[in-house]
C-alpha positions as CSV (number, residue, x, y, z in Angstrom):
1,X,-0.1,0.2,-0.2
2,X,1.2,3.7,-0.8
3,X,1.3,6.4,2.0
4,X,-1.7,8.1,0.8
5,X,-3.9,4.5,1.2
6,X,-3.2,5.2,4.9
7,X,-4.2,9.1,5.0
8,X,-7.3,8.5,7.2
9,X,-6.9,5.3,9.1
10,X,-6.5,4.7,12.7
11,X,-2.7,3.1,13.3
12,X,-2.2,0.7,16.4
13,X,1.0,-0.1,18.1
14,X,2.4,-2.4,20.8
15,X,6.2,-0.8,22.4
16,X,8.1,-2.1,25.4
17,X,11.3,0.4,26.6
18,X,13.8,0.5,29.3
19,X,14.5,3.7,31.3
20,X,17.5,4.5,32.9
21,X,17.1,7.2,35.7
22,X,19.3,10.1,35.2
23,X,19.4,13.6,37.6
24,X,19.1,16.9,35.2
25,X,18.4,18.7,38.7
26,X,20.6,19.1,41.5
27,X,18.3,18.4,44.1
28,X,17.8,15.0,42.5
29,X,21.4,13.8,42.6
30,X,22.1,11.2,45.3
31,X,18.4,9.9,46.0
32,X,16.7,7.4,44.8
33,X,14.9,8.7,42.3
34,X,18.2,9.5,40.6
35,X,18.6,5.1,40.6
36,X,15.5,4.2,39.1
37,X,15.2,1.7,36.2
38,X,11.8,1.0,34.6
39,X,10.0,-1.3,31.9
40,X,7.6,0.3,29.7
41,X,4.6,-1.4,28.0
42,X,3.2,1.1,25.7
43,X,0.0,0.5,24.0
44,X,-0.9,3.0,21.3
45,X,-3.6,4.4,19.0
46,X,-2.5,6.9,16.3
47,X,-4.9,9.1,14.0
48,X,-3.8,11.1,11.0
49,X,-3.9,14.6,11.6
50,X,-2.6,16.1,8.2
51,X,0.4,15.6,5.8
52,X,2.9,18.5,4.8
53,X,4.6,19.2,1.8
54,X,4.5,17.2,-1.9
55,X,6.9,14.1,-0.2
56,X,10.1,15.8,-2.1
57,X,11.8,17.4,0.6
58,X,13.5,15.4,3.6
59,X,11.1,17.6,6.0
60,X,7.7,16.6,4.7
61,X,5.4,14.7,6.5
62,X,2.4,13.4,8.7
63,X,1.3,14.8,11.9
64,X,-0.1,12.2,14.0
65,X,-2.5,12.0,16.7
66,X,-1.3,9.8,19.6
67,X,-3.3,8.2,22.4
68,X,-1.4,6.4,24.9
69,X,-1.0,3.9,27.8
70,X,2.0,3.6,29.5
71,X,2.5,1.1,32.3
72,X,6.1,1.1,34.1
73,X,7.2,-1.6,36.4
74,X,9.7,-0.1,38.5
75,X,13.0,-2.8,38.3
76,X,15.0,-0.5,40.5
77,X,15.8,0.8,43.8
78,X,12.2,-0.8,45.2
79,X,9.9,-2.4,42.8
80,X,6.8,-1.2,41.9
81,X,4.3,0.3,39.5
82,X,2.9,3.5,37.6
83,X,0.1,3.3,35.1
84,X,-1.2,6.2,33.0
85,X,-2.4,7.9,29.9
86,X,-1.3,10.0,27.5
87,X,-2.8,12.5,24.4
88,X,0.4,13.6,22.1
89,X,1.3,14.2,18.9
90,X,4.0,12.2,16.1
91,X,6.0,14.2,13.2
92,X,6.4,11.6,10.4
93,X,9.4,13.2,8.2
94,X,10.1,11.7,4.7
95,X,7.2,10.3,2.9
96,X,9.4,8.7,-0.2
97,X,12.2,7.0,2.3
98,X,11.6,3.4,3.6
99,X,13.2,4.3,7.3
100,X,11.2,7.5,8.2
101,X,12.5,9.4,11.0
102,X,10.3,10.9,13.6
103,X,9.9,13.2,16.3
104,X,7.3,12.7,19.4
105,X,5.7,14.8,22.5
106,X,3.2,14.2,24.7
107,X,1.6,14.8,28.3
108,X,-0.6,12.1,30.5
109,X,-2.0,11.3,33.8
110,X,-1.7,8.5,35.7
111,X,-1.2,6.6,39.5
112,X,2.4,6.3,40.8
113,X,3.2,3.7,42.8
114,X,7.2,3.7,43.5
115,X,7.7,3.8,47.3
116,X,10.4,6.5,46.5
117,X,11.8,8.8,49.4
118,X,12.3,11.7,46.9
119,X,8.8,10.9,45.5
120,X,5.8,10.8,46.5
121,X,3.2,8.0,45.3
122,X,-0.3,8.9,44.1
123,X,-1.5,11.1,41.0
124,X,1.4,12.2,38.7
125,X,1.8,13.5,35.2
126,X,3.9,12.4,32.5
127,X,5.8,13.9,30.2
128,X,7.9,12.4,27.6
129,X,10.0,13.0,24.3
130,X,11.0,10.3,21.6
131,X,13.1,10.4,18.5
132,X,12.9,7.4,16.5
133,X,12.9,5.5,13.3
134,X,9.5,3.6,11.5
135,X,10.8,1.2,9.0
136,X,8.0,-1.0,7.3
137,X,8.1,-4.9,7.4
138,X,4.9,-5.4,5.1
139,X,2.3,-2.9,3.7
140,X,0.7,-3.1,7.0
141,X,3.4,-3.5,9.9
142,X,5.8,-1.3,10.8
143,X,8.3,-1.9,13.1
144,X,9.8,1.5,15.1
145,X,12.7,1.6,17.5
146,X,13.2,5.2,19.5
147,X,15.7,7.0,22.4
148,X,13.1,8.7,25.1
149,X,12.8,10.9,27.5
150,X,10.0,10.5,30.5
151,X,9.3,12.6,33.5
152,X,7.3,11.9,36.3
153,X,6.6,14.6,38.7
154,X,3.1,15.7,40.7
155,X,3.2,18.8,40.0
156,X,4.0,19.9,43.6
157,X,0.7,18.9,44.8
158,X,2.3,16.9,47.6
159,X,5.9,16.5,48.6
160,X,8.4,15.2,48.3
161,X,8.3,16.0,44.7
162,X,11.5,15.5,43.3
163,X,10.8,14.4,39.9
164,X,11.9,10.9,37.8
165,X,13.8,11.6,35.1
166,X,14.4,8.8,32.6
167,X,16.5,8.4,29.2
168,X,16.0,5.1,27.6
169,X,14.7,3.2,24.5
170,X,11.7,1.7,23.2
171,X,10.4,-0.5,20.3
172,X,8.1,-1.9,19.1
173,X,5.3,-3.0,16.2
174,X,2.8,-1.1,14.6
175,X,-0.5,-2.1,13.0
176,X,-0.9,-0.1,9.5
């Protein structure tokens, strides 16, 4: 199928990822939020929103809306879970390339139960950005791989709130 035949179809995906805690802010250093390691399971729904350009330039592409669920399993320093949903956007570059780069970002809300001393459990907000590639393996299936940054915080609604920042990777399969 050509790209134009998918312009108005919903897409579905399932990805798994691994996140490694980082401390971009001084107050996170030496805290257990820096030591977090997570496994992520992320089902998603993609909604084509708009196609840009005529497909000749490298920056031409398609903007998709994303509805994504995230389940995080804390592997270290303790054992816990987090789950939530997010809304976002993905821009898929270069419709004439077989392997296409993309950039995405999303905002969401969920429940955190990691038992950390530096981040209170409960209602939390999720922010994530990713740089990735999408490679078709058939007319309807593609592989994705991305590097992503994720931030989980309660927006200072209840202390402590150092925030959990992870950098990691994600691989998955997308239908359509």
